[in-house]
DOBA-546860 format. One line per field, with one value per residue (C-alpha): residue in three letters; z, y negated, x negated. Coordinates in pm, 1 decimal. Each point is the difference from the previous one (the first is absolute). Example, Ala and Ser with C-alpha at 12.3 -4.5 7.8 and 13.67 -1.06 7.14 Angstrom:
! DOBA-546860
resn	[ALA,SER]
zz	[780.0,-66.0]
yy	[450.0,-344.0]
xx	[-1230.0,-137.0]
This chain:
! DOBA-546860
resn	[MET,ASP,ILE,SER,GLU,ALA,GLN,ASP,LYS,VAL,ASP,LYS,TRP,ILE,GLN,THR,TYR,GLY,VAL,ARG,TYR,PHE,SER,GLU,LEU,THR,ASN,MET,ALA,ILE,LEU,THR,GLU,GLU,VAL,GLY,GLU,LEU,ALA,ARG,VAL,MET,ALA,ARG,LYS,PHE,GLY,ASP,GLN,SER,PHE,LYS,LYS,SER,ASP,LEU,LYS,VAL,ASP,MET,ALA,ASP,GLU,MET,ALA,ASP,VAL,LEU,TRP,VAL,LEU,ILE,CYS,LEU,ALA,ASN,GLN,THR,GLY,VAL,ASP,LEU,GLU,ASP,ALA,PHE,LYS,ARG,ASN,MET,ASP,LYS,LYS,THR,LYS,ARG,ASP,ASN,THR,ARG,HIS,LEU,ASN,ASN,ASN,LYS,LEU,THR,LYS]
zz	[-1733.1,234.9,157.0,-191.9,-305.6,206.2,59.6,-378.4,-121.0,258.7,-121.9,-364.5,54.5,187.3,-281.5,-260.9,129.2,352.7,-155.1,345.3,356.1,245.6,283.3,270.5,241.8,-212.9,-69.7,420.0,5.5,-284.1,166.6,340.1,-180.7,-193.7,337.7,142.4,-251.8,47.4,353.3,-39.4,-220.1,230.5,310.0,-198.2,-111.2,305.6,325.1,109.4,-230.1,-241.5,-377.4,-157.2,-326.1,-149.5,153.6,-164.8,-318.9,154.8,-130.2,299.4,-288.7,-166.1,345.2,55.6,-353.9,55.9,307.8,-182.0,-264.3,177.7,203.8,-328.8,-90.0,325.7,-57.3,-379.2,143.2,272.4,-194.6,249.2,-185.1,194.2,-102.9,154.4,294.7,13.2,26.0,228.7,206.7,12.7,68.2,322.1,107.2,-19.5,196.3,279.7,-2.5,-99.1,368.1,118.7,-103.7,-21.4,400.2,48.0,206.4,-116.9,-344.4,78.2,195.0]
yy	[239.5,-297.1,-175.6,-316.5,229.2,163.0,-327.5,-98.8,322.9,-38.2,-359.4,113.6,269.9,-241.5,-254.5,275.6,237.0,-149.2,-334.8,-163.1,53.7,64.6,-268.3,30.3,95.0,238.4,164.8,-49.8,241.7,238.5,16.2,128.7,232.2,142.1,40.2,157.1,233.1,103.2,41.6,234.5,219.9,-40.0,104.0,329.0,56.3,-85.2,-30.7,201.6,-54.9,274.1,-40.4,-16.1,186.6,-373.7,-77.9,237.8,-184.0,-290.5,-97.4,-167.8,-150.4,-151.5,-152.2,-160.0,-144.3,-148.0,-177.1,-121.9,-137.9,-184.0,-163.4,-101.5,-127.7,-225.6,-86.4,-115.7,-226.4,-150.8,-64.9,251.1,131.7,338.6,110.6,-332.3,54.4,358.1,-100.4,-269.3,253.6,280.4,-259.1,-117.7,353.8,80.0,-302.9,31.6,403.4,110.6,167.2,-8.3,359.6,159.9,-68.9,119.8,309.1,89.6,26.9,227.9,252.6]
xx	[71.2,-62.3,270.4,-39.8,71.6,273.0,158.0,-42.4,172.4,304.9,20.0,-3.3,266.4,212.0,-0.2,59.6,253.6,126.5,126.3,-118.2,-117.4,263.1,14.9,-293.9,274.0,163.2,-353.3,-87.7,302.9,-86.3,-345.4,142.3,221.1,-302.5,-168.3,269.1,11.3,-353.0,47.0,246.8,-225.9,-269.0,217.8,75.2,-342.7,-188.7,245.5,228.4,321.7,79.7,63.0,348.7,70.2,31.6,-351.5,-191.6,-29.0,-149.3,-310.2,-244.0,-224.7,281.3,152.4,-356.7,18.1,330.9,-124.3,-318.3,207.8,256.2,-297.0,-165.1,322.4,17.3,-375.1,46.2,320.5,-173.0,-327.5,-227.9,-312.0,25.6,-338.2,-153.6,215.6,-73.4,-386.1,43.1,216.7,-281.0,-246.8,211.1,67.0,-390.6,-102.0,263.0,-19.4,-338.1,-67.6,374.1,102.9,-344.2,42.8,350.4,-16.9,374.6,-167.1,-306.7,186.0]
């Protein structure tokens, strides 16, 4: 599935089951919450914190999908074509950083 297909699928789901989109501000708060839930999993899996019993059932992939879902909702609400935006962002990064990281001694140690 490409990004534009994902945007269409989310929009159709909202129209079919979700009644309407939450407000942009509400979705921004939900996005922040979802990123926090992902951060919690990452801190325990890759960081120094240990898992609690209640954390053991959490699925990192599902948390990432939650972040993507809400980001797609925000894009749909604000008229952003994420596929086009991502392509332009990749071009920008490639032009700007095409040698930057290759020449970063901190990354080659």
